[in-house]
C-alpha positions in Angstrom: 28.3 -10.9 12.5 25.8 -10.3 15.3 26.4 -7.2 17.5 24.7 -6.0 20.6 23.2 -2.6 20.7 25.2 -0.2 22.9 23.9 0.2 26.4 23.7 3.6 28.0 25.8 4.0 31.1 23.9 4.5 34.3 23.5 8.2 35.1 24.7 9.2 31.6 22.6 11.8 29.8 20.6 10.4 26.8 21.7 11.5 23.4 19.2 12.4 20.7 21.7 11.5 18.0 22.4 7.9 19.2 21.7 5.4 16.4 20.7 2.8 19.0 17.6 4.8 19.8 14.6 4.7 17.5 13.8 8.4 18.1 15.2 11.3 20.1 14.7 11.2 23.8 14.1 14.9 24.0 10.6 16.2 23.2 10.2 17.1 19.6 9.2 20.5 18.5 5.7 20.3 17.1 5.4 21.9 13.7 2.2 22.1 11.7 1.0 23.0 8.2 3.5 23.9 5.6 6.3 24.3 8.2 5.8 20.6 9.1 5.7 19.6 5.4 8.9 21.4 4.7 10.6 19.9 7.8 10.2 16.4 6.3 11.6 17.4 3.0 8.5 18.6 1.1 7.9 15.2 -0.5 5.9 15.4 -3.8 5.4 11.6 -4.1 3.2 9.8 -1.6 2.5 6.1 -1.2 -1.2 5.9 -0.3 -2.7 3.9 2.6 -4.1 0.6 1.5 -5.8 -2.1 3.7 -3.1 -4.7 4.6 -1.1 -3.7 1.5 1.0 -0.6 2.4 3.0 -2.4 5.1 6.7 -2.0 5.9 8.1 -4.4 3.4 6.1 -2.9 0.5 7.0 0.7 1.6 10.7 -0.3 1.6 10.4 -1.9 -1.8 8.8 1.2 -3.2 11.6 3.4 -1.7 14.3 1.1 -3.1 13.5 2.3 -6.6 14.7 5.8 -5.6 18.4 6.8 -5.0 19.4 6.1 -1.5 19.8 9.9 -0.9 16.2 10.4 -2.0 14.4 7.7 0.1 13.1 10.4 2.4 11.6 12.2 -0.6 8.8 9.6 -0.7 6.2 10.0 2.0 4.4 6.8 2.9 1.3 5.8 4.8 0.7 2.7 6.8 -2.4 0.6 6.1 -5.5 1.9 7.8 -5.9 0.7 11.4 -9.2 0.6 13.3 -8.7 3.0 16.2 -10.9 1.2 18.7 -9.4 -2.2 18.0 -5.9 -0.8 18.0 -6.5 1.0 21.3 -8.1 -2.0 23.1 -6.5 -5.1 21.6 -2.9 -6.0 22.3 -2.7 -8.7 19.7 -4.2 -6.4 17.1 -1.4 -3.9 17.7 1.3 -6.5 17.8 0.1 -8.1 14.5 -0.3 -4.9 12.5 2.3 -2.4 13.6 5.8 -3.6 14.7 8.2 -0.8 15.5 9.9 -2.7 18.3 10.1 -6.4 19.0 8.2 -6.6 22.3 5.1 -4.9 20.9 3.8 -1.4 21.6 4.0 -0.6 25.4 0.8 -0.7 27.3 -0.5 1.0 29.4 0.2 4.3 27.6 3.1 6.5 28.6 3.8 10.1 27.8 4.3 10.0 24.0 7.2 12.5 24.2 9.2 10.0 26.3 10.7 6.8 25.0 9.5 3.5 26.5 11.9 1.8 28.8 12.6 -0.9 26.3 14.3 1.5 23.9 17.7 1.6 25.6 17.9 -2.2 25.4 16.2 -2.8 22.1 16.6 -0.8 18.9 13.8 -0.3 16.4 12.5 -3.3 14.5 10.5 -2.4 11.4 7.7 0.2 11.2 9.0 3.7 11.5 12.6 2.8 11.5 14.5 6.1 11.1 17.0 4.6 8.6 14.4 2.9 6.3 10.9 4.0 6.9 10.6 7.8 7.2 8.8 10.0 6.7 5.8 7.9 7.8 2.2 8.6 8.5 0.0 6.2 10.5 -3.6 6.2 9.4 -6.6 5.4 11.6 -10.4 5.2 11.0 -12.5 6.2 14.0 -15.8 7.6 15.1 -14.9 8.3 18.8 -12.4 11.1 19.6 -11.2 9.4 22.8 -10.6 6.0 21.0 -8.7 7.9 18.3 -6.5 9.8 20.7 -5.6 6.7 22.7 -4.8 4.7 19.6 -2.7 7.6 18.2 -0.7 7.9 21.4 0.6 4.4 20.9 2.2 5.2 17.6 3.4 8.9 17.9 7.0 8.0 18.9 7.3 5.9 15.7 5.9 8.2 13.0 5.8 11.7 11.7 2.1 12.3 11.7 -1.2 10.6 12.4 -3.9 10.6 9.7 -7.7 10.3 9.9 -9.3 8.2 7.2 -12.4 10.0 5.8 -12.4 8.2 2.5 -13.1 4.5 2.9 -16.2 3.9 0.7 -16.9 0.2 1.5 -20.2 -1.0 2.9 -18.4 -2.2 6.0 -17.3 1.4 6.7 -21.0 2.4 6.4 -21.9 -0.3 8.9 -19.1 0.7 11.3 -19.8 4.5 10.7 -16.3 5.5 9.7 -14.4 6.6 6.6 -16.4 8.4 4.0 -19.6 7.7 5.9 -18.7 10.4 8.4 -19.3 13.0 5.7 -22.8 13.6 7.1 -21.4 14.2 10.6 -19.3 17.4 10.3 -19.3 18.1 14.1 -17.9 14.6 14.8 -15.3 15.0 12.1 -14.2 18.4 13.7 -14.0 16.7 17.1 -11.9 13.9 15.8 -9.4 16.1 14.2 -9.2 18.8 16.9 -8.8 16.1 19.6 -5.6 15.0 18.0 -4.4 18.5 17.1 -4.7 19.6 20.7 -3.3 16.5 22.4 -0.6 15.0 20.2 3.0 16.2 20.0 3.0 15.4 16.3 0.7 16.8 13.6 -2.7 15.4 12.5 -3.7 15.1 8.8 -6.8 13.9 7.0 -7.6 12.0 3.8 -10.9 12.8 2.2 -13.0 12.3 -0.9 -14.7 15.0 -3.0 -18.4 15.7 -2.4 -21.2 16.2 -5.0 -20.2 19.8 -5.8 -17.0 21.8 -5.7 -18.5 24.2 -3.2 -19.4 21.5 -0.8 -16.0 20.0 -1.1 -14.4 23.4 -0.3 -16.5 23.7 2.8 -15.5 20.2 3.8 -11.8 20.9 3.3 -12.1 24.2 5.3 -13.7 22.2 8.2 -10.7 19.9 8.4 -8.2 22.7 8.2 -10.0 24.7 10.8 -10.1 21.7 13.1 -6.3 21.5 12.9 -5.3 19.3 10.0 -1.8 20.1 8.8 -2.6 18.9 5.3 -5.4 17.3 3.4 -5.1 14.4 0.9 -7.9 14.6 -1.6 -9.2 11.7 -3.6 -10.9 13.1 -6.7 -13.7 10.5 -6.6 -17.0 10.5 -4.7 -18.0 8.0 -2.2 -20.1 6.0 -4.6 -17.3 5.6 -7.1 -15.9 2.2 -6.2 -15.4 -1.2 -7.9 -16.8 -1.1 -11.4 -18.4 2.3 -10.7 -14.9 3.7 -10.0 -14.8 5.9 -13.1 -12.4 8.8 -13.5 -11.2 11.1 -10.7 -12.1 14.7 -11.1 -8.8 16.7 -10.9 -10.7 20.0 -11.6 -12.2 19.9 -8.1 -8.8 19.5 -6.5 -7.6 22.4 -8.6 -10.5 24.4 -7.3 -9.5 23.7 -3.7 -5.9 24.8 -4.6 -7.2 28.1 -6.0 -9.6 28.8 -3.2 -7.6 27.8 -0.1 -4.7 29.8 1.2 -1.3 29.3 -0.4 0.1 27.9 2.9 -2.4 25.0 2.7 -0.7 21.7 1.8 -2.8 19.6 -0.5 -2.1 16.1 -1.9 -3.9 14.8 -5.0 -5.1 11.2 -5.4 -6.7 9.5 -8.4 -6.1 8.6 -12.1 -2.4 7.9 -11.5 -1.8 4.8 -13.6 1.9 5.2 -14.2 4.9 7.4 -13.9 3.7 9.7 -16.7 0.6 10.7 -14.8 2.5 11.9 -11.7 3.7 15.2 -13.3 0.4 15.6 -15.2 -1.5 15.4 -12.0 0.7 17.9 -10.2 0.4 20.4 -13.1 -3.4 19.9 -13.5 -4.2 20.2 -9.8 -1.5 22.5 -8.5 -1.2 20.1 -5.6 2.0 19.9 -3.5 2.2 16.2 -3.9 0.6 13.3 -5.8 -0.5 10.0 -4.2 -0.5 6.6 -5.8 -2.4 3.5 -4.6 -3.4 0.9 -7.2 -0.8 2.1 -9.7 1.9 1.4 -7.0 0.5 -2.1 -6.3 0.9 -3.0 -10.0 4.3 -1.3 -10.3 6.2 -0.4 -7.1 8.7 1.4 -9.3 6.1 3.9 -10.3 8.0 6.8 -8.6 11.4 6.0 -10.2 12.8 8.7 -12.4 14.7 8.6 -15.7 18.1 8.1 -14.0 16.9 5.1 -12.0 15.2 3.5 -15.0 18.5 3.9 -17.0 20.4 2.3 -14.2 17.8 -0.5 -14.0 18.2 -1.1 -17.7 21.9 -1.5 -17.3 21.3 -4.1 -14.6 18.7 -5.9 -16.6 15.9 -5.0 -14.3 14.2 -2.5 -16.6 13.2 -3.6 -20.1 12.6 -1.4 -23.1 10.9 -2.7 -26.3 11.7 -1.7 -29.9 8.8 0.8 -29.8 10.5 2.6 -26.9 8.0 1.6 -24.3 9.2 -0.3 -21.3 8.9 -1.1 -17.6 10.3 -2.9 -14.7 10.6 -6.7 -15.2 8.3 -8.6 -12.9 11.0 -11.2 -12.0 13.5 -8.5 -11.0 10.9 -6.7 -8.9 9.9 -10.0 -7.2 13.6 -10.6 -6.4 13.9 -7.3 -4.7 10.7 -7.9 -2.7 11.8 -11.3 -1.5 15.2 -10.0 -0.6 13.6 -7.3 1.6 11.5 -9.9 3.3 14.6 -12.1 4.0 16.8 -9.3 5.3 14.4 -7.2 7.3 11.5 -9.4 8.3 13.1 -12.9 8.6 16.5 -11.4 9.3 18.6 -13.9 7.2 20.5 -13.8 3.9 18.5 -14.4 0.7 19.3 -17.7 -1.0 21.9 -17.8 -3.8 20.2 -17.5 -7.2 21.3 -17.7 -10.8 21.9 -14.3 -12.4 19.0 -12.5 -13.9 18.7 -13.5 -17.6 19.6 -10.6 -19.9 19.7 -10.9 -23.7 23.2 -10.7 -25.1 24.9 -11.3 -21.8 26.2 -14.6 -20.4 26.5 -13.1 -16.9 25.8 -9.7 -15.4 27.9 -7.8 -12.9 25.1 -7.4 -10.3 21.9 -9.3 -9.8 18.8 -7.7 -8.3 19.7 -9.4 -5.1 23.0 -7.7 -5.0 21.4 -4.4 -5.9 19.0 -4.8 -3.0 21.9 -5.3 -0.7 23.7 -2.2 -1.9 20.5 -0.1 -1.7 19.4 -1.3 1.7 22.6 -1.7 3.6 24.3 1.7 3.1 22.7 2.8 6.3 22.9 0.8 9.6 20.8 -2.2 8.8 18.5 -4.3 11.0 20.8 -7.2 10.6 23.2 -5.7 13.2 20.7 -6.7 15.9 18.8 -9.5 14.1 18.3 -12.8 15.7 18.9 -15.6 13.1 16.2 -18.2 12.6 17.1 -21.6 14.0 17.0 -24.7 11.9 13.6 -25.8 13.3 12.2 -22.4 12.2 13.1 -22.9 8.6 11.1 -24.7 5.9 13.4 -27.7 6.1 11.7 -28.8 9.3 8.1 -28.5 8.0 6.1 -31.7 8.2 5.2 -33.5 5.0 2.6 -31.7 2.8 -0.1 -34.1 3.7 0.3 -33.3 7.4 0.8 -29.6 7.2 -2.9 -28.9 7.4 -3.1 -30.3 10.9 -0.4 -27.9 12.0 -1.6 -24.9 10.1 -2.6 -22.7 13.0 0.8 -23.2 14.8 2.8 -22.6 11.6 1.0 -19.5 10.3 2.9 -16.3 10.8 1.6 -13.2 12.5 3.8 -10.8 10.5 1.8 -8.3 8.5 4.6 -8.3 6.0 4.4 -12.0 5.3 0.7 -12.1 5.4 0.6 -9.6 2.6 2.9 -11.4 0.1 0.3 -13.4 -1.8 -2.0 -10.5 -2.4 0.9 -8.3 -3.5 2.1 -10.9 -6.0 -1.3 -11.3 -7.5 -1.4 -7.6 -8.1 2.1 -7.4 -9.4 1.9 -10.5 -11.6 -1.6 -10.1 -13.0 -0.8 -10.0 -16.7 1.8 -12.8 -16.3 -0.4 -15.3 -14.3 -3.3 -14.6 -16.7 -1.2 -16.1 -19.4 0.7 -18.7 -17.4 -2.1 -20.3 -15.3 0.2 -22.9 -13.8 2.0 -20.1 -11.9 -1.3 -18.6 -10.9 -2.4 -21.9 -9.5 0.8 -22.4 -7.5 0.5 -18.8 -6.2 -3.1 -19.5 -5.1 -1.9 -22.5 -3.1 0.8 -20.6 -1.3 0.1 -20.1 2.4 1.3 -17.3 4.7 3.3 -19.6 6.9 6.7 -18.7 8.3 8.4 -21.3 6.2 6.6 -20.7 2.9 9.3 -18.5 1.4 10.4 -21.7 -0.2 7.2 -21.8 -2.2 7.7 -18.2 -3.2 11.2 -19.0 -4.4 9.8 -21.8 -6.5 7.3 -19.3 -8.0 10.1 -16.9 -8.7 12.0 -19.6 -10.5 9.0 -20.4 -12.7 8.5 -16.7 -13.4 12.1 -16.3 -14.4 11.8 -19.3 -16.8 8.7 -18.0 -18.6 10.2 -14.5 -18.7 13.4 -15.8 -20.3 11.3 -17.5 -23.0 9.2 -14.4 -23.5 12.3 -12.2 -24.0 13.6 -14.7 -26.5 10.3 -14.8 -28.4 10.1 -11.0 -28.5 13.7 -10.9 -29.9 12.8 -13.3 -32.7 9.4 -11.8 -33.6 8.2 -8.7 -31.7 5.1 -8.4 -33.8 3.5 -11.3 -31.9 3.3 -8.9 -28.9 1.7 -6.0 -30.8 -1.7 -6.7 -29.3 -4.2 -3.9 -29.7 -7.3 -3.0 -27.7 -10.5 -2.8 -29.6 -13.6 -0.6 -28.9 -15.0 -3.2 -26.5 -11.9 -3.3 -24.5 -10.9 -6.7 -25.7 -7.5 -7.6 -27.1 -7.3 -7.7 -30.9 -4.9 -7.0 -33.7 -6.8 -4.5 -35.7 -7.1 -0.7 -35.5 -10.5 0.5 -34.4 -11.1 4.3 -34.4 -13.7 4.4 -31.6 -14.8 7.2 -29.4 -12.0 6.9 -26.9 -13.2 9.9 -24.8 -16.0 7.7 -23.4 -14.0 4.5 -22.9 -10.9 3.2 -21.3 -9.4 2.1 -24.6 -7.0 5.0 -24.9 -5.6 4.4 -21.4 -5.3 0.6 -22.0 -3.5 1.1 -25.3 -1.0 3.5 -23.6 -0.4 1.2 -20.7 -0.2 -2.1 -22.5 3.2 -3.9 -22.2 4.3 -7.4 -22.7 3.1 -9.7 -20.0 6.5 -9.9 -18.2 6.6 -6.1 -17.6 5.0 -4.3 -14.6 1.9 -2.4 -15.9 -1.2 -0.8 -14.4 -4.6 -2.5 -14.4 -7.0 -0.2 -16.2 -10.5 -0.6 -14.9 -13.4 -0.3 -17.5 -15.5 2.8 -17.1 -19.0 2.3 -15.7 -20.6 2.5 -19.1 -18.3 -0.2 -20.5 -18.9 -2.4 -17.5 -22.6 -2.2 -18.0 -22.3 -3.1 -21.7 -20.0 -6.1 -20.9 -22.3 -7.3 -18.1 -19.7 -6.9 -15.3 -21.8 -4.2 -13.8 -25.5 -4.4 -13.1 -28.2 -2.0 -11.9 -27.7 -0.6 -8.5 -29.7 -1.8 -5.5 -32.1 1.2 -5.7 -32.8 0.6 -9.3 -33.3 -3.2 -8.6 -35.6 -2.5 -5.7 -37.7 -0.2 -7.7 -38.1 -2.8 -10.4 -38.9 -5.5 -7.9 -41.5 -3.4 -6.2 -43.3 -3.2 -9.5 -42.9 -6.8 -10.6 -41.6 -9.1 -7.8 -43.5 -10.7 -5.0 -43.0 -9.7 -1.4 -40.5 -12.4 -0.6 -38.1 -11.0 -3.3 -38.3 -7.6 -1.6 -37.2 -9.2 1.7 -34.3 -10.8 -0.1 -33.3 -7.4 -1.4 -33.2 -5.9 2.1 -31.2 -8.9 3.3 -28.7 -8.2 0.5 -28.4 -4.6 1.7 -27.6 -5.7 5.2 -25.0 -8.1 4.0 -23.1 -5.5 1.9 -19.5 -5.3 2.8 -19.2 -9.0 3.8 -16.4 -10.9 2.0 -16.8 -14.5 1.0 -13.9 -16.6 2.2 -11.0 -15.3 4.2 -7.6 -14.0 3.4 -4.5 -15.0 5.4 -4.8 -11.8 7.3 -8.5 -12.4 8.1 -7.7 -15.9 9.3 -5.0 -14.5 11.6 -7.3 -11.9 13.0 -10.0 -14.5 13.6 -7.6 -16.6 15.7 -6.7 -13.5 17.7 -10.3 -12.8 18.4 -10.4 -9.6 16.4 -13.9 -8.9 14.9 -12.7 -8.7 11.3 -16.2 -7.8 10.2 -15.3 -4.2 11.3 -12.4 -3.9 8.8 -12.5 -3.4 5.0 -11.3 -6.2 2.7 -7.7 -6.5 1.8 -6.0 -4.2 -0.7 -8.8 -1.7 -0.8 -7.5 1.8 -1.2 -8.1 3.5 2.2 -10.2 6.4 0.7 
């Protein structure tokens, strides 16, 4: 039943505890450093910022694998936003950050006071106090004034604002932000101190390590002296990206922990493939919290503890093999994800589905859809003020497939949560769609239109069918799934005692699961990538070779290649949406890149 949010009587004093308000009307006391960290519950697990991939629905999905009382124990970051575009472009703000329905108020008001819409319209998605806290909003910037004005738009809806100092992409070099500010310490100090002095919430920073531990320590002290309440440290250098990613250096993070004052809050990032690495990282680095990015994209249940996995196994969501290894079933995770999109983004009930298939059970007491309802509706939900979709907004009213392309611009959604679905599913389902290419092809054709949930439901049905068959095949002959990884990183059935210290083979063997189970993607180390041909010589090495052998026109081509670095062939759904809004997408990193 739809209910109207309560209206405050004229002349009545505002109440900071009213559930109809998205945040207290009274000015918040500003805490910093460890006092601030403790005030938000001292979370030791952190969902990292990722371009167009750490949006509200995915954050809520990740929290759903924790007990309801522990949702706030997970600290989450938004995707990285470009401060200048966020400050100056209304459509950019509206289509990337949606705390209220009418869009962020402009012109700016005092960030300590609620906008006038608050009394009439409760919170919508981002920063919702019942679902999406604690929350950090991250920006990239190279101008202190731009950064401050962008941050002032979001301060009522988050707990802190973070400065991205880790993005390693070529587009960040061109735009002079992210890790390419490392050579501008005065500018970095100005950016952090500008927020620290002018915002009523804390400022934090996410950085990468430098060439030496001493340089990294000096860098960290610069950020803390400028006013950063904590630092999140990615244990990789700027050049470690793509096939050159390699391993993160936890020892440098440990060095920072030992050399900085005890009251300094440090988060560690890097080398976290699965749940087992979380505690290992904390113990090795001495950090207060551990951050996951790509590991979370492949398995949003990465932060779930033993109790939650046991409950998941009872519900059929978590699978354990005869060797004791297990993981969250992809079909169950996709059900949760779609249910969140239905209930919170589209604001309608999920469709009725057949119960999740579980070996040895004809029916199960609760399906993942029912679980999602119980997990997400214990607090006041968004459905109490949701506006249901009309019939002409549903997929039933879409034109025939042959004519859809003519109406694509009008049908495409602006929701960052719907625009991210396809990319999320490719990460989540990577092992499954590699085997079942018909599902991969159908997912590739899915478009980010408002009515395309029907296509995702069809994909879910296909996934459930192949998962059922996979479970039956495993039950009849589990040996057919005992695939080993040989010294070259290829799948085989033999044992190969290779030098695992210099390869990714050991990690791949430890992480390998049947294709219907969520599992991390283990990148080959640079040496392996070179041997397999997936990594070639760098531009400097190529240029040196060409200078010795190639004619002048080849050298010109090399310079053109340098200038084009960072450009992405083709456009994602998000890029198409931004292009229609007039946003210069060439200033933003490509989708799903870890923001530093």
